[in-house]
N, C-alpha and C positions, 0 to 999 in steps of 0.2 A: 583480617577481621579485627575491627576496632575493639578496644578493651571494654567499652561499655556494652557492646553487642554480646561479648562473652558473659559479662555480668548479667545481662537480661536473660540470656539462654539459661544460665546457671540458676537464676532466681525462678525462672519459669519451671525448670526441671525440679527444683527444690519444692515449689508449690504443688506440682503434679505428684511428686513423691509423697508429700504430706497428705494430700487429698486421698491418694491410694492407701496410705497407711491408716487413715481414719476410716475408710470404707472397710478395710480388712478387720480393724478392731471392732467395728459395728457388726460385721458378719460373724466374728467370733462370739460376740455377746448374744447375737440372735441364735447361733448354734447352741450355745450353753443353755439359753432359755428353752429352746426346742427340746433339748435332751432332758431337761428337768421336767418339762410338761409331759414328755413321753413316759418318763419314769413314773410320774404321778398317775398318768392314765393307766399304765400297766398295773400299778398297785391297786387302783380303783377297780379295774377289771378283775383282778385276782380276788379282791374282797367280794365283789358282786357274784363271781362264780361260786365262791364258798357259801354266800348267803343263799343263792339259788339251790345249791345242793342241800343245804339245811332245810329249806322250805319244801323241797321235793320229798325229803324224808318225813317231815311233819305231815305232808299231804298223805303219804302212804300210811302212816300211823292212824291218821284221822279216818281214812277210808276203811281200814280194818275195824276201827271202833264203830263206825257207822254200820257196817255189815253185822257186827255182833249185836248192836242195839236193835237193829231191824229184826234180827232173828229172835232176840229176847222179846220184843214187842209181839211178834207173831205167836210165840209160845204163851205169853200172858193172855193174848186175845183168845186163843184156843181154850185155855183153862177157864177163862171167864165164860165163854160160850157154853162149855160143858156144865159149869155150875148153874148158869141160867136155865139150861135145858132140864137139869135135875130139879130146880125150883119149880119150873113149869110143870114137870111131871108130878111133883108132889101136890101142886095146886089142882091139877087135873084129877088126881086120885081123891083128894079131899072133896072136890066138887061132885064127883061121881059117887062118893061114899056116903 
């Protein structure tokens, strides 16, 4: 094998190795970026789960308040109706008397 053929094969092998090395380095960078993105997504998911839990608690509290307010409204309505009935009875007595 001539000397220049060895040099050509060696240069070609060196270029192939360099290309492979660059591909590996790009793959490593992509892997790092993917891991960082995954970690960020996991942090976001955790934060969103916590916010969801807090909102569910708020909804539960608001439902309890709403039930209490509806009950209170019904009590006030009943009392007002009783007072109106009493006023009506007084007016009827006055008209009859």
